[in-house]
C-alpha positions as CSV (number, residue, x, y, z in Angstrom):
1,X,18.4,-87.6,49.3
2,X,15.0,-89.4,49.1
3,X,14.1,-92.5,51.0
4,X,11.1,-94.4,50.2
5,X,9.6,-96.5,53.1
6,X,6.4,-98.8,54.0
7,X,4.4,-99.5,60.1
8,X,7.0,-101.1,62.1
9,X,9.4,-101.8,59.0
10,X,9.1,-98.1,58.1
11,X,10.1,-97.1,61.6
12,X,13.1,-99.3,62.0
13,X,14.5,-98.6,58.5
14,X,14.1,-94.9,59.2
15,X,15.7,-95.3,62.5
16,X,18.8,-97.1,61.1
17,X,19.2,-94.5,58.3
18,X,18.3,-91.3,60.3
19,X,21.9,-90.1,60.8
20,X,22.7,-90.6,57.2
21,X,19.6,-88.9,56.0
22,X,20.2,-86.0,58.2
23,X,23.9,-85.7,56.8
24,X,22.3,-85.8,53.4
25,X,20.0,-82.8,54.1
26,X,18.1,-81.4,52.3
27,X,16.3,-84.9,52.4
28,X,12.8,-86.1,52.1
29,X,11.2,-89.3,53.5
30,X,8.1,-90.6,51.9
31,X,5.8,-93.0,53.3
32,X,3.2,-94.7,51.0
33,X,-0.1,-95.0,52.9
34,X,-3.4,-95.2,51.5
35,X,-6.9,-93.5,51.8
36,X,-7.7,-96.7,53.7
37,X,-5.9,-95.2,56.7
38,X,-9.2,-93.2,57.2
39,X,-11.1,-96.7,57.8
40,X,-8.5,-97.7,60.3
41,X,-8.0,-97.4,64.0
42,X,-4.9,-98.2,66.1
43,X,-5.5,-101.0,68.7
44,X,-2.3,-100.5,70.8
45,X,-3.2,-103.4,73.1
46,X,-3.4,-105.9,70.1
47,X,-1.2,-104.1,67.6
48,X,-0.3,-107.4,65.8
49,X,-3.9,-108.4,65.6
50,X,-3.1,-111.6,67.6
51,X,-6.5,-111.6,69.6
52,X,-8.6,-110.8,66.5
53,X,-7.5,-110.7,62.8
54,X,-9.3,-109.2,59.9
55,X,-7.2,-108.6,56.9
56,X,-9.1,-105.3,55.9
57,X,-8.8,-103.9,59.5
58,X,-5.2,-104.9,59.6
59,X,-4.3,-103.2,56.3
60,X,-6.2,-100.0,57.4
61,X,-4.3,-99.9,60.8
62,X,-1.0,-100.3,59.1
63,X,-1.9,-97.3,56.7
64,X,-3.1,-95.3,59.6
65,X,0.2,-96.1,61.4
66,X,2.2,-94.7,58.3
67,X,0.4,-91.4,58.5
68,X,0.9,-91.1,62.3
69,X,4.7,-92.1,62.1
70,X,5.0,-89.5,59.4
71,X,3.6,-86.8,61.4
72,X,5.5,-87.9,64.6
73,X,8.8,-87.9,62.5
74,X,8.2,-84.6,61.0
75,X,8.0,-83.1,64.6
76,X,11.3,-84.8,65.6
77,X,13.0,-83.8,62.5
78,X,12.1,-79.9,62.7
79,X,15.1,-77.9,61.8
80,X,17.2,-80.7,60.3
81,X,16.4,-80.0,56.7
82,X,14.9,-83.5,56.5
83,X,11.0,-83.3,55.7
84,X,8.5,-86.1,55.7
85,X,5.3,-87.0,53.6
86,X,2.7,-89.6,53.5
87,X,0.6,-90.3,50.6
88,X,-2.4,-92.1,48.8
89,X,-1.1,-93.3,45.4
90,X,-4.6,-94.1,44.2
91,X,-6.0,-97.5,43.6
92,X,-3.3,-99.0,41.5
93,X,-3.6,-102.0,39.3
94,X,-0.8,-104.5,40.4
95,X,-0.4,-108.2,40.3
96,X,-1.2,-108.2,43.9
97,X,-4.7,-108.4,43.0
98,X,-4.5,-112.1,42.1
99,X,-4.5,-112.8,45.7
100,X,-8.0,-111.3,46.4
101,X,-11.0,-113.5,46.8
102,X,-13.7,-113.8,44.1
103,X,-15.9,-111.2,45.3
104,X,-13.0,-108.8,45.9
105,X,-11.9,-109.3,42.3
106,X,-15.5,-108.8,41.1
107,X,-15.6,-105.4,42.9
108,X,-12.1,-104.5,41.5
109,X,-13.3,-105.4,38.0
110,X,-16.3,-102.7,38.5
111,X,-13.8,-100.3,39.9
112,X,-11.2,-100.7,37.1
113,X,-12.0,-97.7,35.1
114,X,-11.2,-95.6,38.1
115,X,-7.9,-97.2,38.9
116,X,-4.5,-96.2,38.0
117,X,-1.7,-98.0,36.3
118,X,1.7,-98.3,38.0
119,X,3.1,-95.0,36.1
120,X,0.0,-93.1,37.2
121,X,0.1,-94.5,40.8
122,X,3.7,-93.4,41.1
123,X,3.0,-89.6,40.4
124,X,2.2,-88.5,43.9
125,X,5.3,-90.3,45.2
126,X,7.5,-88.5,42.7
127,X,5.8,-85.3,43.3
128,X,6.5,-85.5,47.2
129,X,10.0,-86.4,46.2
130,X,10.9,-83.7,44.0
131,X,8.3,-80.8,44.1
132,X,10.2,-77.6,45.0
133,X,7.2,-76.0,46.9
134,X,7.2,-78.7,49.4
135,X,10.6,-78.0,50.7
136,X,9.3,-76.1,53.7
137,X,6.2,-78.5,54.2
138,X,6.6,-81.6,56.4
139,X,4.4,-84.1,58.1
140,X,1.5,-83.8,55.5
141,X,-0.6,-86.3,53.5
142,X,-0.9,-86.1,49.7
143,X,-3.1,-87.6,47.1
144,X,-3.1,-86.8,43.3
145,X,0.1,-84.7,43.5
146,X,-1.6,-82.2,46.0
147,X,-2.2,-81.8,49.8
148,X,-5.0,-83.9,51.0
149,X,-6.9,-84.2,54.2
150,X,-6.5,-87.1,56.4
151,X,-8.7,-88.7,58.8
152,X,-9.1,-87.4,62.3
153,X,-7.3,-90.4,63.7
154,X,-4.4,-89.4,61.3
155,X,-4.2,-86.0,62.9
156,X,-4.2,-87.4,66.6
157,X,-0.9,-86.4,67.9
158,X,-1.5,-88.3,71.3
159,X,-2.1,-91.5,69.6
160,X,0.9,-90.8,67.3
161,X,3.0,-90.4,70.5
162,X,1.8,-93.6,72.0
163,X,2.4,-95.6,68.7
164,X,5.8,-94.1,68.6
165,X,6.6,-95.2,72.1
166,X,5.2,-98.7,71.5
167,X,7.3,-99.0,68.3
168,X,10.5,-98.1,70.4
169,X,9.6,-100.6,73.0
170,X,8.8,-103.5,70.5
171,X,12.1,-102.8,68.8
172,X,14.0,-102.3,72.1
173,X,15.5,-98.9,71.0
174,X,15.4,-95.4,72.3
175,X,14.7,-92.7,69.8
176,X,14.4,-89.2,71.2
């Protein structure tokens, strides 16, 4: 079984499906993140950016949360036959770009030769879903169909635990 998910939504959906996923082992949980996670930080006291909102910071925070969730989940699922992966699909050309500002669209037009189409952008997700050599790996971060380094913040297990606890509190659930 392979489950594809995206910070709090990923957490809740995984929580709701976790018993089924465990019964379906071997199984893999794949969280699409982004290299933008490396520009992010987690502001636990303003997790929803209600005091100060910046779309780039909010995006980077959400992608960092995906990486941290994947690491925490991997630890909690050790020995169950369920493995977890987070990944950067690349800069993928999508229709979402229509919502960018003129300066952002200009930057994208310059970067276009270095972007991926949707088929290319799906390859690392597919790799994490089916690559046999990953069966014993869990909690890692991938890019271009290979293990990749994530940011120092993405490896911060203390921060990951605090985010896990906050997520449980926000959703009024207990997940041991």
